[in-house]
N, C-alpha and C positions, 0 to 999 in steps of 0.2 A: 506710499506718502509718509515721509520721515517728518515727524513735528518735534521740536524743541520746547520744552517748558522751562522757564527761568522764573523761579518762585521759591522764596525762603520758607515758606508755609509747607513742612515737609508732608503732612496729613492730606492737605488739599491736593497738592501736586501728585502725589502717590496714587490718590483716589482718580484723579483725572487721568492719569497715565493707565491705570487699570482698564477704564471705560474705553478709552481710544484704542488701546491694545485689543480689547474684546471685539471692535469692529475692525480689526486687522490693520491699524495704523502701526507703524514704527514710532517709537517715543523714547526721547532721551531727556533726562532731567538734570538741571543745575541748580543748586540750592544758594548760590551766591553769586555777588558780583565777580569776586575774585577767580571763581571756579570758571567763569567764561572768558577770562582774559586771554588765555592761550589756546582757546579751542579752535579746531579746523572745521568750520561749518560749509564744507562744500557741497553736501547733498541733502541741504534742508528744504523742505517745502513750505513750511510754515513755523512762525516763532509764536508762542504764547508767553508774553513777558509781563510779570509784576512791576508796577511803577516804583515801589519802594522795597527795596532789599535791606537786610540787615547790615549789609557792608558797603553799599552804594546805591546808585540810582538806576533803575530800569531805563531812564529816559537817556542816561549815558551810554548804556549798552545799545539802543536803539540808533543814537548819532554815529557810533563805531559801525554798526552793520550797515547803515545807510551811505557810508563812505567808503566801504571796502567791497572788494570783489571777493567771492561770486555772490555776496549776500545783499548787495544794495538795491535789488529789485523783489526780493523775497518777501512775502506778506508777512505783516506783523500784527498779531492781535494784542493790544493792552489790556491786562486784567489788574484788579485791584481790589482789596477788602473794604477800602473806604467808600463810604457812600456819596461823597462830594469830591470830585476832582476837578480842579480849576483847570 
């Protein structure tokens, strides 16, 4: 299973990657909105996306993924460091 983490918190995302790789997942990390713009996400099974990135919105990334092949049906888990997300 290939999981993509999109999160600007490098320490958190790296720790999460190590845990997931320990249980034999393949994990890719992108630390910014801009880093995801030109990526080819053909073989992704799950996205973990932070709502607020330093240079953009995780929600904009989700909108793009939902309107693009082959990612429009790929599961997305939204992550956030904020305790209250409207």
